[in-house]
C-alpha positions as CSV (number, residue, x, y, z in Angstrom):
1,X,0.1,0.4,-0.2
2,X,2.9,2.3,1.0
3,X,4.5,1.9,-2.6
4,X,1.3,2.4,-4.0
5,X,0.0,6.1,-2.5
6,X,4.2,6.9,-2.7
7,X,4.0,6.8,0.7
8,X,7.0,8.3,3.1
9,X,6.6,5.2,5.8
10,X,8.4,3.3,2.8
11,X,11.8,2.6,3.0
12,X,14.4,3.5,0.1
13,X,15.5,0.0,0.2
14,X,11.9,-1.4,0.2
15,X,10.9,1.1,-3.0
16,X,14.1,-0.1,-5.0
17,X,13.1,-3.6,-4.5
18,X,9.5,-3.8,-6.2
19,X,11.0,-1.2,-8.3
20,X,13.7,-3.4,-10.0
21,X,12.8,-6.7,-8.5
22,X,11.4,-9.7,-11.2
23,X,9.3,-12.7,-9.6
24,X,7.3,-9.8,-6.3
25,X,4.8,-12.0,-4.9
26,X,1.5,-10.4,-2.8
27,X,-0.4,-12.7,-0.8
28,X,-3.6,-12.6,-0.9
29,X,-3.3,-12.6,3.0
30,X,-2.5,-9.2,2.5
31,X,-5.0,-8.0,0.6
32,X,-7.3,-10.2,2.6
33,X,-6.5,-7.8,5.4
34,X,-6.6,-4.3,3.5
35,X,-9.8,-5.2,3.2
36,X,-10.6,-6.1,7.1
37,X,-8.9,-2.8,8.0
38,X,-11.0,-0.5,5.0
39,X,-14.1,-2.3,5.9
40,X,-13.9,-1.8,10.2
41,X,-12.5,2.2,9.9
42,X,-8.9,1.3,10.7
43,X,-7.1,2.2,6.9
44,X,-8.2,4.3,4.5
45,X,-7.4,3.6,0.8
46,X,-7.6,6.5,-2.3
47,X,-9.2,3.8,-4.3
48,X,-11.6,0.9,-4.1
49,X,-10.2,-2.5,-2.9
50,X,-11.2,-4.3,-6.2
51,X,-8.6,-1.8,-7.8
52,X,-5.9,-3.5,-5.8
53,X,-5.2,-6.6,-7.6
54,X,-5.9,-4.6,-11.0
55,X,-3.0,-2.4,-10.0
56,X,-0.4,-5.7,-8.6
57,X,-1.4,-7.0,-12.1
58,X,-0.1,-3.9,-13.7
59,X,3.0,-4.0,-11.8
60,X,3.8,-7.7,-12.7
61,X,3.6,-9.1,-8.9
62,X,1.6,-11.9,-8.4
63,X,-0.9,-12.3,-6.1
64,X,0.3,-15.4,-3.7
65,X,-2.4,-18.3,-2.8
66,X,-2.3,-19.3,0.9
67,X,-2.1,-23.4,-0.4
68,X,-2.1,-26.7,2.3
69,X,1.5,-26.8,2.8
70,X,1.4,-22.9,4.1
71,X,-0.8,-23.8,6.6
72,X,0.8,-26.8,7.3
73,X,3.4,-24.8,7.9
74,X,1.4,-21.8,9.6
75,X,0.1,-24.4,12.4
76,X,3.6,-26.1,13.5
77,X,4.9,-22.6,13.7
78,X,6.4,-21.8,17.4
79,X,5.6,-18.2,19.6
80,X,9.1,-17.3,19.4
81,X,10.9,-16.8,22.6
82,X,11.1,-13.3,22.6
83,X,9.7,-10.2,24.4
84,X,8.1,-9.7,21.4
85,X,5.4,-12.1,20.8
86,X,3.8,-12.7,17.1
87,X,0.6,-13.8,17.3
88,X,-1.3,-12.2,14.2
89,X,-2.4,-14.8,12.4
90,X,-2.2,-12.4,8.8
91,X,1.5,-12.5,10.1
92,X,2.1,-16.1,11.3
93,X,0.8,-16.8,7.8
94,X,3.2,-14.4,5.7
95,X,5.6,-16.3,7.9
96,X,4.5,-19.5,6.9
97,X,4.6,-18.4,3.3
98,X,7.9,-17.1,3.2
99,X,9.3,-19.9,4.7
100,X,7.0,-22.4,2.2
101,X,8.5,-20.8,-0.9
102,X,12.2,-19.4,0.3
103,X,10.9,-16.0,-0.4
104,X,12.4,-13.0,1.6
105,X,9.5,-11.0,2.8
106,X,9.9,-6.9,2.7
107,X,8.7,-5.5,6.1
108,X,9.6,-3.1,8.9
109,X,8.5,-5.5,11.5
110,X,11.4,-6.8,13.4
111,X,8.9,-9.2,14.9
112,X,9.7,-11.5,11.3
113,X,13.2,-11.6,12.7
114,X,12.5,-14.1,15.7
115,X,11.7,-16.5,12.1
116,X,14.0,-18.5,10.1
117,X,13.2,-15.9,7.1
118,X,15.4,-13.1,5.3
119,X,13.7,-9.7,6.2
120,X,14.6,-7.0,4.0
121,X,13.8,-3.6,4.5
122,X,16.6,-0.9,5.2
């Protein structure tokens, strides 16, 4: 969302990744979370929710579905022994997908660092 809206919260490194990388994936779970937050008033976007998949397709970003293997990995993820307990189900499925597909995760949330996935932000 920050990339699409040219939000200053997006790190220069994250912007560069989207600008220059091929084979970028955007999880359907993130679209689902955006739709929920828009619906309950926690997020405002300057476009209809239906436009997001079209914009992603235009940018050659593939929407990543949730697979059975993602769910299996999700169900086996331990809660980390850190002060930041990552219990958010949306974040945990992103972690499972990153593990399953050997993806790097682009996020500023350092709670992802408790898992065996490479996180890119700065």
